[in-house]
N, C-alpha and C positions, 0 to 999 in steps of 0.2 A: 504494499499499500504504500501511495506515496503521498505523505504528509502533507507536501507544498501544493496540491493542484494537480491537474493532467496535465497542464503544459510544461513541457522541463524547460527548467534553469539553462541559461546561454553557459558551455564550459568555460571552467575554470582552467588554467595552468598551472601543474604542477612544477615549481623550480628545483632545479639541481644545484648543491652549490657554488658551481660555477657560474650558476645566472642570475647573481646579484646586481650587477651594473644598476639595472631598470629601478631593482625595488629602491636601493640605495640613495638613487638620484630622487624617488620620489619622497623617501624620508627626508632628505635635503630640503626640500619644503620648508619645513617645520621642524628643524632638529631634536629641539626642546621635547615637542609633542611626540617626535617619533621615535626617540632614542631605545625604549625599552623593546620597540620592534628590531629595529637595526639591530640592536646589541643582542639580542636571543639567536635571530639569525646567524650573524657573524660567530656566536660562540658553540654553536651546535656543531660538532664535529664529523654527522653524518645524520640523514636525516631518512627517515622513511616515505615513501612518494605521498602526496599528500600534507605534509608536515608546513611545507610554506606554500601558499596559492598566491597566484595574481589572475586579474583580468586579462594582462596580456604580459609575456616574458621580457618584448623591450623597451614597452614606454607603457609599463602600468599606470592605470588611475588611480588602484587602490590595488592592497594586497594585506597579507594575515600569516601570522603566524595559527597553525589551526589543530594543535592536539592536547587532549587534557584541558585547556584553557584556552579563549581565543583572544587573539590580539590583531583587530584591526585596522587599518590608517587610509584614510583616502574615500572611502567612501561617500562622505556628507562634503557638499558645495564648501571653498575657502575662498569666497571672493578677494579678499584681503592679500589672498598670494595667487590669483589667478588661477586659480582649480576649481574647474568646474563639477570634480566628485566622481563617482562612477553608474550612479543614476541604482534604479530599484530593483533593474533586475540584477546588476551585480552583487547588489545588496542580498538578495533571495537566494540567488545561486551560492555566495559563499555562507548562509545559512543553510540549506541542503548540503552543501558539502561539511560543515563543521555538527550538523546536529547530531552524528552517531559516534564522532569524535570526544566529542566534549564530554568528562564526567563530573561525577557528583563532587563535590566539595572546589570543582573548578569553577572559572568565571569567565564574564566577557569585559575586557577593561580597554582602555585608549581614550582618544580624545571623545567626549561627549557626543558628537554629531555622529562619528563614525558607529560607538555601539550602540545608538538608537536607530542607527538604519538598519543594522542587521538583526538586533534584540525585537524590531517589528514582526518580522518575519519568523523569530525563533518561537517566540510567543505565542505568534498565530497558530504555529502548525503542535502545540500545547506543551511546551518547553517551560518549566516552572523556575522560579527563583526563589532564593533561600532569604534575598534581602538584595533590594535595589538601594545605590549610591547614584545619584543622577548631579551633582553638586560636588565637585572636588578640584579645588581649586589648586591650580597648577603655579606654582609659584619657582621665582629664581632670585639667587642671594646677588647683593649687590656689589658690582666689580670692584666698586672702590671705596674708600671712608673720607670724606671731608674730613677735615681736621684733626686726624689720626695721624701722630708722627710716622708711623711705619707703612699704613695705609690697609694694614690688616685689617679686618671685623675682631678678630679677638681682642686687640691691642683698642679697640673703642669702645668694644663692651667693657672690659677691664676699667675704664676710667670710669663706670658708674657700679663697680662690683671690684674693688681693690684686695677685697680681703680674699678674693675666690681665685689668685693668682695661680695656686696650684694647681687648680681644675685645667687651667689653658697649659700649663707645662706639663699635666701629668694626659693629657690627650693625645692617644696615638692609635698606630695600628693595633689592634690583637696579636700574639705569636700563637704557632701553633700546641704551644705547651699550654696556652690560656683556653683552646677550645673547650673544654669539660667546663669552664665557668661560665665562657661566653653563654655557650647552648641555654642554659637555663634561663638567661635571662632573654636572650631570642625568642621562646617557647612562652614566656610571660606574656612579650610582646604581643606575640601574633596571637594568643589565645583572648588577651585584651579586645583585639582588634576585630577577630573575625569568630570569635564565638565557640573556638574547639580549639584541642592540644591537636598539633601537626605532628607530633610524633605516635598519636594512636593508630595511624595509617601507615607505621611502617619506617622507614627508614633513610628517606628521599629527604624530608627538611635536613636530620640530623649531616647528610653529604651534603646538604646549598647549604648549610652554616660554615661547614669545615671548609667547603671550593672559597667561601670568602674569607674566611681568617687564612687559609694558603697563598690565596692572591694579594692579600696585603691590601683587602675592601672592607675588612669589618674596625669601626672605633671605637675604641672602647677609653673607659674612664674608671678606674678602681677608686675607692676607696677603703677607708678603718671599717665599713660595716654600720657605722654612725654617722656618716655625713661630713668625717674629718681626712685630711690627709692619709692616704695607706704608708705602711712605713714598709722597711725591708723585709723584718722578720715576724710580723703582727700579720693579722688577719686581714684577708682582703673581698672584697664585695665588687661587681658590677655595679656603677653607681649611674653611667650614661653609655649607649651605644647608640650606633646607628652604622650601616652600611650602604658603601655604593654598588645600591642594584641592577646599574644599567650604568654602562659605559660607551661613548662612541666617538671615536678621532675621524671627524670628516673633511673633506678638501678645506673647509673654510673656517674649521677652528675643531674644537672637542666640547662636548658635553658631560655630563655627569647627573644620575638621579639620585638622591638620597632614597632611603625604604628603612622603615624600623627604626625609626628613632624614638628612642625609648627614654625615658630617665626613672628611673626605682620611685615606688609611690611616696615612700617617706621623707624625699629627699626635695620634693615638689613642691614648687613657692619660693628656694629661697635663690633661686638668678643660678645655679646650677648648671640648668639643660639650656639657659641663653648663653654662657658661658663655653660649655662646649660644643653648642653645635655651631657658636662663632670660630672657633677653634676647629670645629671638623670640617666649614668651607675653606679656613686658611689650608689644610692640611691638603685636602683634595687638590687643590688649585696647585701644592706644591708637588705633592706624589703623581697625580695623573692628567688633568687638564689645563694644569700651565697657568701662567698669571692672567690670562685673559680668557681665559675656557669660562664656560657656563655651570655652574652648581644650582641644579632644581630640586625640587621635591614637589608630592602633590600631598594636599591633605581633607578629612571630611568637612565638611561644611556645618558641622552640629561639633566639631572639636573646636569650640571658642577660645578654651584656653591656650592651644597650639597656634591658633591662627592670630592670636594677641601676642606670640613670643614673636611668630614669623614677622609680625607689621612691627614689633619694637626693633627689630634687626635687619630693618631696611630690605626684607624680599619683597619683590613685586610682582604681579600677576601677568603670565604669559599667556593663559586660557583655560580651560576647566576638562575635568576627567571625568569620566562616569564607569564606575563599576559594578557589575552584575552578579552577585552571588549565587551559585547554582549550590 
């Protein structure tokens, strides 16, 4: 039975790893919005047929990662970028392709217009969501900090929180030896954000955390367990963490997207998260994207505390994401 009606959808092209030039050109229209898709297809060493699809191999108007979760880009018109979109037929074709590849606990995520375009057809076919988050501001960190002697974001923030110098000094990439400390913090963040413990579904999430740590892309701050500077021999606990969840160097520059931003609940409201996140922005520019690179993240519109923090740090809005949780 065809859940999408009698009329067949136009065919999509399954891309091979050697056929990414057109897809990456498409992502280059808006690198900040497209970095998760570009990152995903570039880091995957081998794909099954259908994991990466587009409406055209050489000059796609839309493309997607379509296995387990769906990450579409280009379906909706973007007049500000002179992009007409791929149209309803392409959105329907992608929905039909992805329908049986999506898994429970998966998601449909990306620019809000693209998610809406494909979700219309998935929902009409009978697919049900666990939760729909249609307003997720996509934000970018300030590139320069006026009035700061060093130009760094953390130096500017420390002018308001001088007692937290130890936070900026202690923020660094986690080491593989610290993975056992990082994983529980990551699980706590994930569970609070998405409503279930990711480790109950197997070892995939733990392997992902391990990959982030091994890649130098999981940034952490340790404290003494009570909001003070961690000593060399005393107890240590993760006070703050975030990851470079997506990273892409493209011809015009480089962009990183932070994911999993988390401050331990007992430390919230003390300024620790503010200083630590500012230090992360500086560190990601130093380690990954360069001084002129873009550091971005997205946040749920109902997370007013996080929005206030990002606003205070000078983040500005660059678009809107949406996530449909399955």
